[in-house]
C-alpha positions, 0 to 999 in steps of 0.5 A, a space after each residue: 500500500 505504501 508503494 502505491 501511495 508513493 506512486 500516486 501523489 496528486 489527484 484532482 476531483 472534478 465536481 460537475 457544476 449542477 452537483 456542487 450542492 448535492 449528495 455527489 458533492 458530499 461523496 466527493 469531499 468525503 473521498 478527497 478527504 480520505 485521500 488527503 489523509 493517506 498523504 495524497 495531494 488532493 483538490 476539488 475543482 468546479 467548472 465555471 458556469 460559462 467560461 471553462 478557461 479558469 477551470 482548465 487553467 487550474 487543472 493545468 497549473 498543477 497537473 494531477 496524476 489523474 482525475 476522479 469524478 462521481 458518475 464521470 465526465 461525460 462527452 461534450 456535444 461533439 462526443 469528445 471526452 475531457 480526459 482524452 483531450 487533455 490526456 490525463 487518466 480519469 476515474 469515473 465512480 458510478 453511483 448507479 446502474 450503467 444505463 446512462 454511462 455506456 458511452 464511457 467506453 469510448 474514452 481511452 483515458 477513462 476507467 469506470 468503477 461500478 457499484 455492482 459486480 453484475 454491471 461490470 460485464 455490461 460495461 465491458 460489453 459496451 466497450 469499457 474494458 477498464 471497468 472495476 467493481 467499487 461499492 460505495 461506502 459510509 462517511 467516517 464517524 468516530 463519535 458516539 451516536 444516540 442509542 435506539 431508545 433515545 431516538 425521537 424518530 420511528 421510521 425514515 426513508 429517502 426516496 428519489 422520484 421515479 415516474 413508474 406509473 407514467 412508464 407503465 401507461 406508455 408500455 400499455 399504449 405502445 408495446 406489443 401486447 404480450 410484452 407488458 406482462 413479460 416486463 412485469 414478470 421480469 420485475 417481480 422475479 427481480 424483486 423476489 430474488 436476492 441474486 438476480 439483476 433485472 438484466 439477468 431476469 430479462 435474458 432468462 425470461 426472453 430465452 423462454 419465449 417463442 422465436 416469433 415473440 422474441 422477434 416482436 420484442 426486438 425493436 423495443 429492446 434497448 438500454 432506454 428500456 432497461 432504465 424504464 424497467 429499473 424505474 418501475 421496479 424501484 417504484 413497485 418495491 417502494 410502494 410494497 414496502 410502504 404498505 407495511 407501515 400503515 398507521 406508523 409515523 414515517 419521515 420521508 425525505 424527497 427531492 426539492 420540487 417533488 412534494 406535490 407529485 409525491 402526495 398525488 402519487 401516494 394518495 391517502 397513504 401520504 397522510 402517514 408521512 412527514 415530508 422533508 423536501 430538498 435536504 442537504 446530505 448533512 441534514 439527511 445524516 442528522 435525521 438518520 441519527 434520530 431515527 430508530 429504523 431506516 428503510 433502504 430500497 435498492 433492488 437494482 443492486 444485488 452484488 454491490 451497493 450504493 452505500 445506503 446500508 453502510 451509512 444508516 448503520 454508521 448513523 446507528 439506525 436499524 436498517 431494513 434493506 431489499 434482498 441482496 446476496 452481496 450484503 446478506 453475506 456479511 449482515 444477515 446474522 444479527 448485524 442490525 439489518 433486516 432483509 425484507 421480503 417482497 410482497 409480505 407487508 405483515 412480516 415487515 410490519 411485525 419486525 418493525 413493531 418489535 424493534 420499536 417496542 423493544 429498542 434495547 433488545 436490538 441495540 447490540 445488533 446495531 452496534 455489531 453492524 456499525 462496527 463492521 462498517 467502521 472497520 471495512 466500509 468507510 470512504 477511508 477504506 475505499 481510498 486505500 482500495 482505490 489507490 491499488 486500482 489507480 497505480 497500475 492503470 497509471 502505468 498503462 496510461 501515463 499522464 502526459 498533460 496536453 494543453 487545450 490552448 491554441 
């Protein structure tokens, strides 16, 4: 490890303008700080609104060994990648499934880091030959957090807006008649499995169709369709999960500007929620420290993670998580996590009420889970892992900064 740290002396983190106040900004600062503690010189650079020259001047003034950006620097309108233009190796740490990032494979100087092992092969097939598995992590928190019995919140969930209802309406109006029940079956298979991604479920189900049916589906099969499948799947899992908490007070964190949409979509179910709109990541972490149970619906990840489970455990909350072979391997045995079953609201509700009624009973489980996270799953540990990834790639793609000045 020390050898690799010596080889990687300077890293510039690039924060896209639109994400400077978002969760991406928080992750960027966490990882940059972790590298700094390893002795790596780090900066966080933000592109300027209209004029890229000051940003590029900053970049070239002290050219780094490489650059890092969560979700990567995508190409401009002419298909050019910044990393290729300036000839500085770039690492794109994906926080999501790969549907919107397949074009990264066209960049010679970009390495993609996937949060799920099953997505690595998909990225490689799309041309991202330097693709590595890199699960997201939790912030390092050294101070004690309040015990479950002292927390004033009962249940907390953080949801991104998905437009699954509109997508399903589109499917009903436009797709071949037999394709809609096929897609719904793919989604249900995925939600019921702890190991099967929706890509995998789609391929298996497609193989069982007749040649004529496969031919009729073919014009509609694209990564845009897979993105739609994911949105419908995530929405379905969320609603199945929330039905378990009837008459239980739930705090719901949502994106700014989506309150009316959520209230309309949830209908009478919205009455059980206290909505928190447009919170910063720091405010979200404070709510996690105040809640007894955190709900983490991430059915798109089966062999990886977006880090929600690690973060909620680090904040001391008992965590309900969608089934995941990757996470269950470490956390299913009394480590403060309950992997909730799909379409079994009574079982979920029973578990939640037991925890809320007996928080002292479950405190030791949370402590064990939090200790596992603190030892292995923080951004400090990820920085050490990433150093080992970066060093050999820099030997393949030596840094040779190329100015864009005419």
